[in-house]
C-alpha positions as CSV (number, residue, x, y, z in Angstrom):
1,X,67.9,1.7,36.1
2,X,71.5,3.4,34.3
3,X,71.1,6.7,35.6
4,X,73.4,9.3,33.4
5,X,74.2,12.9,34.3
6,X,74.0,15.7,31.6
7,X,74.1,19.6,32.0
8,X,71.4,21.9,30.4
9,X,72.3,22.6,27.2
10,X,69.8,24.4,25.3
11,X,66.0,25.1,25.0
12,X,65.0,21.3,25.1
13,X,66.4,20.4,27.9
14,X,65.0,23.5,29.5
15,X,61.9,22.4,28.1
16,X,62.1,19.3,30.0
17,X,63.4,20.4,33.3
18,X,60.3,23.0,33.7
19,X,57.9,20.1,32.8
20,X,59.9,17.6,35.6
21,X,59.5,20.2,38.4
22,X,55.8,20.3,38.4
23,X,55.3,24.0,39.7
24,X,56.2,22.7,43.3
25,X,56.3,25.8,45.4
26,X,59.7,24.9,47.0
27,X,61.1,24.8,43.5
28,X,60.8,28.2,43.1
29,X,64.1,29.1,43.2
30,X,64.7,26.1,40.2
31,X,61.8,27.7,38.5
32,X,63.2,31.2,38.9
33,X,66.7,30.7,37.7
34,X,65.3,28.4,34.8
35,X,63.1,30.8,33.9
36,X,65.5,33.8,33.4
37,X,68.8,31.2,32.5
38,X,71.0,32.9,29.9
39,X,72.9,30.3,27.9
40,X,75.9,31.9,26.9
41,X,76.3,33.6,30.1
42,X,75.2,34.2,34.1
43,X,75.8,32.7,37.5
44,X,73.5,29.3,37.4
45,X,74.2,26.0,36.0
46,X,71.6,23.3,35.6
47,X,72.6,19.6,35.4
48,X,69.8,16.6,35.3
49,X,69.5,12.6,36.0
50,X,67.8,10.9,33.5
51,X,67.3,7.0,32.9
52,X,67.1,6.6,29.0
53,X,64.6,9.1,28.0
54,X,62.9,9.5,31.4
55,X,64.4,12.7,33.8
56,X,64.7,11.9,37.5
57,X,66.7,14.6,39.3
58,X,67.4,18.3,38.7
59,X,70.5,20.6,40.5
60,X,70.8,23.9,40.1
61,X,74.2,25.7,41.4
62,X,74.0,29.3,41.8
63,X,77.4,30.8,41.9
64,X,77.4,34.3,44.6
65,X,80.2,36.7,43.9
66,X,81.2,35.7,47.4
67,X,82.6,32.6,46.4
68,X,79.5,30.5,47.9
69,X,77.4,28.4,46.2
70,X,73.7,27.9,46.8
71,X,72.5,24.1,45.5
72,X,68.8,23.3,44.8
73,X,68.1,20.1,43.8
74,X,64.4,18.3,43.5
75,X,64.1,14.2,42.4
76,X,64.6,11.2,43.9
77,X,67.5,10.0,46.2
78,X,69.3,7.9,43.4
79,X,69.7,10.9,41.6
80,X,70.9,13.1,44.4
81,X,73.6,10.7,45.1
82,X,74.7,11.0,41.6
83,X,74.2,14.2,40.9
84,X,76.3,15.3,44.3
85,X,79.4,13.2,43.8
86,X,80.1,14.8,40.2
87,X,79.9,18.4,41.8
88,X,82.2,19.9,44.2
89,X,80.4,20.7,47.3
90,X,83.2,23.0,49.1
91,X,81.7,26.4,50.1
92,X,78.4,25.4,49.1
93,X,74.9,25.3,50.9
94,X,72.8,22.5,49.7
95,X,68.7,22.9,49.7
96,X,66.4,20.1,49.2
97,X,63.3,18.5,50.7
98,X,63.7,16.6,53.5
99,X,62.3,12.7,53.6
100,X,64.8,11.0,56.0
101,X,67.6,11.6,53.0
102,X,70.4,12.7,55.9
103,X,72.5,9.7,55.2
104,X,73.9,11.7,52.0
105,X,75.6,14.5,54.4
106,X,77.8,12.6,56.8
107,X,81.1,15.0,55.5
108,X,78.7,18.5,56.0
109,X,79.4,20.4,58.8
110,X,76.3,22.0,59.8
111,X,72.6,20.6,58.8
112,X,69.5,22.7,59.6
113,X,65.6,22.3,58.8
114,X,63.5,25.1,57.2
115,X,60.1,24.9,56.5
116,X,58.9,26.4,53.1
117,X,55.4,28.4,54.1
118,X,53.0,29.4,51.5
119,X,49.7,31.9,51.5
120,X,47.3,31.5,49.0
121,X,45.9,35.0,47.6
122,X,47.9,37.1,49.6
123,X,45.9,39.9,50.9
124,X,47.7,42.3,53.8
125,X,47.4,45.5,54.8
126,X,49.5,48.4,54.5
127,X,51.4,50.1,57.2
128,X,52.4,54.0,57.3
129,X,55.0,53.2,58.9
130,X,56.3,50.7,55.7
131,X,58.8,52.4,53.1
132,X,60.4,51.1,50.2
133,X,64.0,51.4,50.9
134,X,65.9,53.8,48.4
135,X,69.8,53.1,47.8
136,X,69.9,56.7,50.1
137,X,69.0,54.2,53.1
138,X,72.2,52.2,52.1
139,X,73.6,53.2,55.8
140,X,70.4,52.5,57.8
141,X,69.9,49.1,56.3
142,X,73.5,47.7,56.4
143,X,73.9,49.1,60.1
144,X,70.3,47.0,60.6
145,X,71.1,43.7,58.5
146,X,74.9,43.3,60.0
147,X,73.4,42.6,62.9
148,X,72.3,39.3,61.2
149,X,75.2,36.7,62.2
150,X,75.8,33.7,60.2
151,X,74.7,35.6,56.9
152,X,76.2,37.0,54.3
153,X,75.3,40.5,55.5
154,X,78.1,41.5,58.1
155,X,80.5,41.0,55.6
156,X,79.1,43.7,53.0
157,X,80.2,47.2,52.7
158,X,78.7,50.2,52.0
159,X,78.5,50.3,48.4
160,X,77.0,46.5,48.2
161,X,74.6,47.4,50.6
162,X,73.6,50.4,48.1
163,X,74.0,48.3,45.1
164,X,71.4,45.7,47.0
165,X,68.8,48.4,47.5
166,X,69.3,50.2,44.1
167,X,68.4,46.5,42.6
168,X,66.5,45.0,45.0
169,X,62.7,45.4,46.5
170,X,62.9,46.1,49.9
171,X,60.9,47.2,52.4
172,X,61.6,48.4,56.0
173,X,59.5,49.7,59.0
174,X,60.8,52.7,60.9
175,X,60.1,53.6,64.2
176,X,60.3,57.3,64.4
177,X,63.7,57.7,62.3
178,X,64.9,54.2,63.2
179,X,65.1,51.5,60.6
180,X,63.8,48.8,63.0
181,X,62.5,45.7,60.4
182,X,63.1,45.0,56.9
183,X,62.1,42.0,54.6
184,X,63.0,41.9,50.5
185,X,61.0,40.8,47.7
186,X,63.0,38.5,46.7
187,X,61.6,37.5,43.3
188,X,58.4,36.8,41.1
189,X,57.8,34.0,39.1
190,X,54.5,34.0,37.0
191,X,52.2,34.6,39.6
192,X,54.4,33.7,42.4
193,X,56.5,35.7,45.0
194,X,59.0,35.0,47.6
195,X,59.8,36.9,50.3
196,X,63.1,36.9,52.1
197,X,65.8,38.6,54.0
198,X,63.1,39.5,57.3
199,X,64.8,40.9,60.4
200,X,64.2,42.8,63.0
201,X,66.5,44.6,65.3
202,X,67.2,42.8,68.5
203,X,66.1,46.2,70.2
204,X,62.3,46.5,68.4
205,X,61.8,42.9,68.5
206,X,58.3,41.2,69.5
207,X,56.7,44.4,68.6
208,X,54.9,43.0,65.4
209,X,57.1,45.2,63.1
210,X,58.1,42.2,60.8
211,X,54.7,41.3,60.5
212,X,53.6,44.8,59.3
213,X,56.2,44.7,56.8
214,X,55.2,41.2,55.4
215,X,51.7,42.2,55.3
216,X,52.6,45.6,53.1
217,X,54.6,43.4,50.5
218,X,51.3,41.1,50.4
219,X,49.1,44.2,50.1
220,X,51.0,45.6,47.2
221,X,51.3,42.4,45.6
222,X,47.9,40.8,46.1
223,X,47.4,40.7,42.7
224,X,49.5,37.7,42.5
225,X,48.5,34.2,43.2
226,X,50.7,32.6,45.8
227,X,53.4,33.9,48.2
228,X,56.1,31.8,49.8
229,X,59.1,32.2,52.6
230,X,61.4,30.0,53.8
231,X,61.7,30.0,57.6
232,X,64.4,28.2,60.2
233,X,62.1,25.5,61.9
234,X,63.7,26.4,65.0
235,X,62.2,29.8,65.0
236,X,58.9,29.7,66.8
237,X,58.5,33.2,67.1
238,X,59.1,34.1,63.5
239,X,56.6,30.7,62.3
240,X,53.7,32.2,64.5
241,X,53.8,35.7,62.9
242,X,53.4,34.0,59.4
243,X,50.6,31.6,60.4
244,X,48.8,34.8,61.7
245,X,49.4,36.5,58.3
246,X,48.1,33.3,56.7
247,X,51.1,31.4,55.6
248,X,50.9,27.5,55.9
249,X,53.5,24.8,55.9
250,X,54.0,23.3,52.7
251,X,57.3,21.5,52.7
252,X,60.0,20.5,55.4
253,X,63.5,21.3,53.8
254,X,67.3,21.0,54.4
255,X,69.8,23.4,54.3
256,X,72.9,21.6,54.6
257,X,76.5,23.8,55.3
258,X,79.4,22.8,53.4
259,X,82.5,25.2,55.0
260,X,80.5,28.6,54.7
261,X,79.2,29.0,58.6
262,X,75.9,30.7,57.1
263,X,72.7,29.7,58.8
264,X,69.3,30.0,57.8
């Protein structure tokens, strides 16, 4: 096998990559970025490996304004090895399905394991204490999320939180007037949606608030066929909450840190 690496260059490459990804749920971010890819501008770059006309691996590199790169991969190990050697891994997070493939990451700072969890035909219950957060709630949201150490949130400023709530769909659970828990509708692709950035103030944990936020999101988007989320494998409390809501483990994923210090 003689593999070649190419950067996606147009509509034809895009369609071939879409077919290769096979609509696997843990390819959500690859599929979402590919569907919304702008060939002239944007923060995403796609590369693929091929043997002759057969595609064998796809890599998405997403550039954040903070300088951190998220790298998502789908394909076989040989293609991943080739693609990985052709990119700059500094200040990057690599995400891919775990299949005993730790040999590629001897130079990584930290390696974590995640579950991709999926719920079919989501059908949650709305809770009157859960609200859709507007930009006016950016100070409360910032105070809540800044407690989440090891993520991007503690370094964000007030205007960044305002912009996040302006352009994202974020729900929060209020205990009285206090924002106690929040979760984000991360993206929608066709009839799938992903839930991300689930966090509860440590003072309000073990009260079921995160579950109520997620259940409300599921109720609001129950016209879609699949709900997807990622969770640290070493977080059994969160996994238990998601199982009670109907989520099941679809795959085990790697979160590989190269110099970011971020955790899942």
